[in-house]
C-alpha positions in Angstrom: -35.7 -117.1 -28.4 -37.6 -114.6 -26.3 -40.9 -115.9 -25.0 -42.0 -112.8 -23.0 -40.4 -110.3 -20.6 -41.5 -109.5 -17.0 -41.0 -106.3 -15.1 -41.6 -106.1 -11.4 -43.8 -103.5 -9.8 -44.8 -102.3 -6.4 -48.0 -100.7 -7.8 -49.7 -103.0 -10.3 -52.5 -100.5 -11.1 -50.1 -97.6 -11.9 -47.7 -99.8 -13.9 -50.5 -101.5 -15.9 -52.0 -98.1 -16.7 -48.6 -96.8 -17.8 -47.9 -99.7 -20.1 -51.4 -99.8 -21.5 -51.1 -96.2 -22.6 -47.6 -96.6 -23.8 -48.2 -99.7 -25.9 -51.3 -98.3 -27.8 -49.1 -97.4 -30.8 -47.6 -100.9 -31.0 -51.0 -102.6 -30.9 -50.4 -104.3 -27.6 -53.2 -104.4 -25.1 -54.1 -106.2 -21.9 -54.5 -109.8 -22.8 -55.4 -111.2 -19.3 -54.9 -110.4 -15.6 -54.4 -112.2 -12.4 -56.0 -109.8 -9.9 -53.5 -108.1 -7.6 -50.6 -110.1 -9.2 -50.0 -109.7 -12.9 -51.2 -108.0 -16.1 -50.2 -109.6 -19.5 -49.7 -107.3 -22.5 -49.4 -108.2 -26.2 -51.4 -109.1 -29.3 -54.2 -111.5 -29.4 -51.7 -114.2 -30.5 -48.6 -113.4 -28.4 -47.8 -112.1 -24.9 -44.9 -109.7 -25.0 -44.7 -108.2 -21.5 -46.0 -109.2 -18.1 -46.2 -106.6 -15.3 -46.0 -108.6 -12.0 -45.7 -108.2 -8.3 -42.8 -110.3 -7.0 -43.8 -113.9 -6.1 -41.7 -113.8 -2.9 -43.6 -110.9 -1.5 -40.5 -108.7 -1.3 -40.5 -105.2 -2.9 -39.8 -105.1 -6.6 -36.5 -103.5 -7.6 -35.0 -102.5 -10.9 -32.1 -104.8 -11.9 -28.7 -103.2 -12.1 -27.6 -103.7 -15.7 -30.9 -105.2 -16.7 -32.7 -103.5 -19.6 -35.6 -104.5 -21.9 -35.1 -103.6 -25.5 -38.2 -103.3 -27.7 -37.7 -103.2 -31.5 -39.9 -100.8 -33.5 -40.3 -99.8 -37.1 -38.7 -96.3 -37.5 -36.7 -93.6 -35.9 -39.9 -91.5 -35.7 -41.6 -94.3 -33.8 -38.6 -94.4 -31.4 -39.0 -90.7 -30.8 -42.8 -90.8 -30.4 -42.7 -93.7 -27.9 -39.9 -92.2 -25.9 -41.8 -88.9 -25.7 -45.0 -90.8 -24.8 -43.2 -92.6 -22.0 -41.9 -89.3 -20.6 -45.4 -87.8 -20.8 -46.7 -90.8 -18.8 -44.3 -90.2 -16.0 -41.2 -92.2 -17.0 -37.7 -90.8 -16.4 -35.6 -90.0 -19.4 -32.4 -92.2 -19.4 -31.2 -91.3 -22.9 -32.8 -89.2 -25.6 -33.5 -90.6 -29.1 -30.4 -90.8 -31.3 -27.7 -93.1 -32.8 -25.8 -95.2 -30.3 -22.4 -96.8 -30.9 -22.8 -97.3 -34.6 -24.5 -96.0 -37.7 -27.0 -98.9 -37.6 -28.4 -98.5 -34.1 -30.9 -95.8 -33.2 -32.6 -95.9 -29.7 -34.0 -94.0 -26.8 -34.0 -95.0 -23.1 -36.3 -94.4 -20.2 -37.1 -95.8 -16.7 -40.6 -96.8 -16.0 -42.3 -95.6 -12.8 -40.7 -98.5 -10.9 -37.2 -97.8 -12.3 -37.1 -100.6 -14.9 -34.9 -99.5 -17.8 -36.5 -99.8 -21.2 -35.3 -98.9 -24.7 -37.2 -98.6 -28.0 -34.7 -99.1 -30.8 -34.3 -99.7 -34.5 -31.3 -101.5 -36.1 
């Protein structure tokens, strides 16, 4: 039932540049922008992620217990995307590997604003 996911940022240019480079492999690109406010990423048919400055004007913060999970096609893709995120300045929050069962493989990182993201395969 997911429509799209938003992550807050205090530096829209930095975050948009981070996600643009990270999402190249997934075929996501900038779909549209609201200057100084939001950048929309996805395919030409579907927005997947919006990087946005908070509407209330307060600083963006990473949610405690909040995580965005992005499903990919292979363990190798999990590994590549996690490594790419780290190369782009993300903080490692869990190296690629199995988690909790034989059917879940994932890797975790925090984007430049501290938002927790995982690439996974089930």
